[in-house]
VOGU-3710 file (C-alpha; in Angstrom, 3 decimals, decimal comma):
1> mqsrtlgrtg> 0,000/0,000/0,000  1,084/3,544/-0,663  1,362/5,647/2,476  -0,282/8,939/3,422  0,687/11,644/5,871  -1,352/11,542/9,064  -2,169/15,216/9,294  -0,014/17,383/11,494  1,782/14,380/13,003  3,950/14,216/9,877
11> revspiglgt> 3,883/10,410/10,136  3,437/8,244/7,079  0,748/5,575/7,547  -1,088/3,054/5,407  -4,554/4,091/4,121  -5,969/0,909/5,639  -5,232/0,628/9,337  -6,335/-1,817/12,008  -8,979/-0,869/14,556  -8,604/-2,882/17,764
21> wqfggdwgpv> -11,813/-2,312/19,717  -12,509/-6,022/19,188  -9,408/-6,971/21,223  -11,190/-5,620/24,284  -14,093/-8,068/24,004  -16,975/-5,781/23,043  -17,471/-7,780/19,845  -17,251/-11,147/21,594  -14,182/-12,901/23,033  -10,820/-12,689/21,229
31> sdadanavmd> -7,912/-14,747/22,566  -4,381/-13,407/22,885  -3,301/-15,805/20,146  -6,040/-14,612/17,794  -5,210/-10,961/18,457  -1,532/-11,581/17,736  -2,415/-13,441/14,543  -4,529/-10,500/13,393  -1,694/-8,057/14,059  0,782/-10,330/12,275
41> asvesgvtlf> -1,463/-10,653/9,224  -2,175/-6,927/9,133  1,474/-5,912/9,164  2,422/-8,633/6,673  -0,237/-7,127/4,378  1,217/-3,631/4,578  -0,721/-2,078/7,484  1,352/0,434/9,466  -1,393/1,999/11,617  -3,089/0,482/14,674
51> dtadvygdgr> -5,847/2,355/16,530  -6,827/1,538/20,104  -8,176/3,155/23,297  -7,487/2,918/27,006  -10,985/1,572/27,695  -10,965/-1,286/25,177  -11,054/-4,238/27,564  -9,975/-1,871/30,369  -6,561/-1,606/28,727  -6,289/-5,127/27,296
61> seqligawra> -6,192/-3,899/23,714  -3,345/-1,509/24,508  -1,489/-4,206/26,415  -1,755/-6,669/23,532  -0,444/-4,061/21,094  2,347/-3,093/23,479  3,472/-6,695/23,832  3,294/-7,279/20,080  5,280/-4,149/19,398  7,929/-5,158/21,949
71> snpdvpltvt> 8,289/-8,480/20,138  8,558/-6,718/16,770  10,685/-3,649/17,532  11,883/-3,144/13,968  8,420/-2,955/12,403  7,509/0,613/11,376  4,205/1,181/13,132  2,119/4,122/14,306  -0,181/3,402/17,249  -2,982/5,864/17,945
81> tkmgrraeqv> -4,822/5,568/21,236  -7,644/7,453/22,919  -8,416/8,740/26,390  -11,308/10,322/28,254  -13,792/7,548/28,897  -12,322/6,152/32,081  -14,443/8,691/33,963  -17,901/10,130/33,473  -17,996/12,187/30,269  -18,607/15,571/31,869
91> psnyvaanfr> -16,485/18,672/31,183  -15,107/18,835/34,725  -13,244/15,539/34,202  -11,263/16,778/31,181  -8,459/18,396/33,161  -4,665/18,196/33,185  -4,406/15,877/36,204  -6,689/13,287/34,624  -4,952/13,616/31,268  -1,645/12,886/32,995
101> ewvdrsrtnl> -3,065/9,816/34,752  -4,658/8,437/31,590  -1,641/9,085/29,382  0,751/7,506/31,866  -1,449/4,422/32,048  -1,460/4,141/28,237  2,314/4,650/28,126  2,673/1,691/30,469  0,190/-0,470/28,566  1,735/0,323/25,191
111> rqdtldlvql> 5,312/0,203/26,510  6,048/3,581/24,965  7,763/6,516/26,638  6,131/8,824/24,090  2,715/7,981/22,657  2,544/8,437/18,876  -0,888/10,078/18,972  -3,455/10,371/21,753  -7,028/11,361/20,922  -9,756/12,670/23,180
121> hcppsevigd> -12,324/9,880/23,055  -15,611/11,416/21,895  -15,788/14,107/24,578  -18,726/16,485/25,079  -18,862/19,454/22,735  -18,027/21,820/25,602  -14,677/20,062/25,998  -13,788/20,508/22,331  -14,403/24,237/22,718  -12,421/24,684/25,949
131> davydaldal> -9,070/26,507/25,614  -7,799/24,961/28,861  -8,144/21,463/27,383  -5,717/22,313/24,604  -3,317/23,990/27,026  -3,195/20,699/28,955  -2,691/18,675/25,773  0,045/21,043/24,601  1,800/20,486/27,936  1,836/16,723/27,321
141> vadgsvaayg> 3,483/17,315/23,970  5,978/19,728/25,495  7,129/17,250/28,151  7,449/14,385/25,658  4,600/12,230/26,955  2,828/12,383/23,597  4,117/13,255/20,163  0,797/14,636/18,939  -2,873/14,790/19,839  -6,220/14,625/18,094
151> vsvetadqal> -9,927/14,338/18,796  -12,342/11,491/18,113  -15,829/12,900/17,583  -19,435/11,874/17,151  -20,714/14,791/15,059  -19,644/16,867/12,090  -19,952/20,065/14,142  -17,551/18,664/16,747  -15,122/17,715/13,975  -15,180/21,237/12,549
161> aaiarpgvas> -14,529/22,741/15,987  -11,560/20,429/16,515  -10,118/21,057/13,055  -10,069/24,787/13,812  -7,648/24,240/16,714  -4,023/24,731/15,613  -2,621/21,937/17,776  -5,028/19,225/16,630  -3,173/16,793/14,377  -6,089/14,540/13,424
171> vqiilnafrl> -9,800/13,953/13,786  -11,438/10,552/13,966  -15,036/10,350/12,754  -17,540/7,766/11,539  -17,509/7,662/7,758  -18,830/4,875/5,573  -21,281/4,236/2,751  -24,164/4,660/5,229  -22,831/7,857/6,891  -21,916/10,531/4,345
181> kpldrvlpaa> -22,311/13,799/6,230  -18,534/14,278/6,746  -18,253/14,713/2,975  -20,164/17,996/3,128  -17,843/20,139/5,238  -15,556/18,044/7,440  -13,313/16,534/4,783  -12,832/19,819/2,890  -12,016/21,650/6,127  -9,530/18,974/7,206
191> leagvgilar> -7,854/18,993/3,813  -7,469/22,765/3,886  -6,112/22,767/7,447  -3,747/19,832/6,980  -5,555/17,789/9,637  -5,630/14,010/9,232  -8,931/12,150/9,087  -9,253/8,641/10,496  -12,496/7,039/9,309  -13,821/4,705/11,966
201> vplasgllsg> -16,686/2,195/11,706  -15,939/2,047/7,951  -17,910/-1,193/7,580  -20,897/0,001/9,643  -20,211/-2,502/12,443  -20,167/-5,343/9,923  -23,268/-4,452/7,927  -20,934/-3,754/5,005  -19,288/-7,148/5,382  -22,103/-8,490/3,224
211> kyttetsfae> -22,618/-11,543/5,433  -25,462/-10,498/7,751  -29,165/-11,129/7,287  -32,195/-9,878/9,163  -32,038/-13,135/11,156  -28,409/-12,784/12,284  -27,960/-12,773/16,063  -25,049/-11,437/18,105  -23,537/-12,536/21,403  -24,889/-11,069/24,621
221> gdhrnynrhg> -21,651/-9,163/25,264  -21,464/-7,791/21,716  -22,401/-4,102/21,456  -24,310/-4,926/18,274  -26,733/-6,736/20,567  -26,918/-4,372/23,556  -26,441/-0,901/22,025  -28,657/-0,835/18,941  -30,663/2,065/20,317  -27,882/3,802/22,225
231> eafdqgetfs> -28,506/2,045/25,525  -24,809/2,029/26,547  -23,158/4,788/24,469  -23,822/6,854/21,375  -26,139/4,974/19,031  -24,065/6,037/16,053  -21,226/3,737/17,134  -23,367/0,643/16,515  -24,337/-0,039/12,883  -23,600/3,681/12,315
241> gvdyddgvra> -26,950/4,463/13,933  -28,968/3,092/11,021  -31,898/0,739/11,346  -30,464/-2,773/11,245  -32,964/-4,257/8,790  -32,594/-1,284/6,451  -28,827/-1,670/6,673  -29,009/-5,328/5,706  -31,166/-4,567/2,677  -28,983/-1,643/1,598
251> aqtfaaslpd> -25,872/-3,819/1,936  -27,488/-6,444/-0,271  -28,149/-3,796/-2,922  -24,570/-2,585/-2,576  -23,260/-6,136/-3,037  -25,357/-6,683/-6,157  -23,759/-3,639/-7,782  -20,177/-4,919/-7,492  -18,033/-6,874/-9,963  -17,789/-10,576/-9,088
261> avsvpqaala> -14,112/-10,356/-8,121  -14,638/-7,607/-5,524  -15,909/-8,363/-2,028  -18,386/-6,112/-0,253  -16,022/-5,033/2,566  -13,172/-4,371/0,150  -15,370/-2,146/-2,000  -16,729/-0,340/1,053  -13,222/0,337/2,366  -11,930/1,352/-1,059
271> wviaqdgvta> -14,736/3,883/-1,330  -13,840/5,420/2,055  -10,137/5,859/1,367  -10,881/7,298/-2,096  -12,527/10,346/-0,516  -10,399/13,500/-0,646  -9,231/14,355/2,847  -9,332/10,831/4,304  -5,989/9,653/5,658  -6,988/6,121/6,609
281> aipgarnpeq> -9,876/3,825/7,375  -9,507/1,726/10,526  -11,631/-1,436/10,219  -11,436/-4,108/12,868  -10,634/-7,746/12,195  -11,251/-10,835/14,309  -9,093/-13,250/12,322  -6,134/-13,122/9,911  -8,321/-13,709/6,867  -10,368/-10,594/7,618
291> arsnaaagdl> -7,205/-8,606/8,249  -5,706/-9,614/4,905  -8,943/-8,952/3,054  -9,266/-5,494/4,596  -5,683/-4,611/3,753  -6,178/-5,675/0,131  -8,677/-2,828/-0,256  -5,737/-0,449/-0,096  -4,578/-1,651/-3,515  -7,965/-2,057/-5,171
301> ppiegldatv> -8,277/-0,306/-8,562  -11,178/2,153/-9,027  -14,604/0,532/-9,349  -16,757/2,103/-12,031  -19,985/3,568/-10,695  -19,150/2,870/-7,039  -19,457/6,468/-5,844  -22,829/6,923/-7,561  -24,076/3,682/-6,011  -23,062/4,818/-2,528
311> hdlydtwfra> -24,815/8,172/-2,878  -27,956/6,559/-4,288  -28,087/4,094/-1,398  -27,596/6,853/1,136  -30,293/9,051/-0,335  -32,716/6,136/-0,567  -32,178/4,458/2,796  -30,443/6,720/5,291  -30,240/10,435/4,600  -33,607/11,205/6,185
321> tvhdrw> -32,791/9,357/9,419  -29,091/9,950/10,084  -27,860/13,010/8,215  -29,103/15,602/10,669  -28,278/13,579/13,803  -24,509/13,420/13,507
//
């Protein structure tokens, strides 16, 4: 895969990364051996970007990545983590003392003296607009605890507010064939400002894997079972906030539009990373085969008519229900 610059970090990363929420267990159990096999397969396929968070498995995801990295010290790899959800998400908790505690914990888990990139983990809008928050983040950069910082957001308005901050290196936002609002203003603003964009949930929590039906069931501990209506956290994080049955039917239409040699997830990922302003998509993978398939999307040639298909699907199935929410 050709590399891209991750915004103001100056780091070169692959356009297909590896999201590691699944290592924490919120998608069902993943053994240490399986997690290591996924990381091995990803890197062997050209992936140079791993994304994690301090709350994925209460640090397990970070610890697995830290151990893997220690065993593979010569592999060029950028690890982005997130902080801010170890306490109640209220503005009063986003202060320098907590940032220090959270960053130091991630440094230990990841076995890094200096974190490559730490992102505020979907904080309230008031936090994104607070000058003191950025003063505290700048201090972490100044003392060498982190090399750069960014913000992971839920809404386009939050993304725009973060992009306007001169110290923000990157913004992470949900972007996929079922969530197109970032195309309107977020991607152009990021491109103009030189801010990286990490597209999370690029396969709509698996809807764009092409393998689910309206009868598919998910494990009790899988957020796709317990958070469909936002019971545990923002609804947009699960199936991108779209109605599950509608998502299945739209994915079937998407699949029918593709050439026989192209898989649904590969086409969905290829569409995301083809958007101007996107640095990388960060799909998860539960086994090496998924990791290799995802990575292959980084080298997929253009698919005729794909962009028109995506926009038609969005306008038909989702624009009315999700566009104004996030």
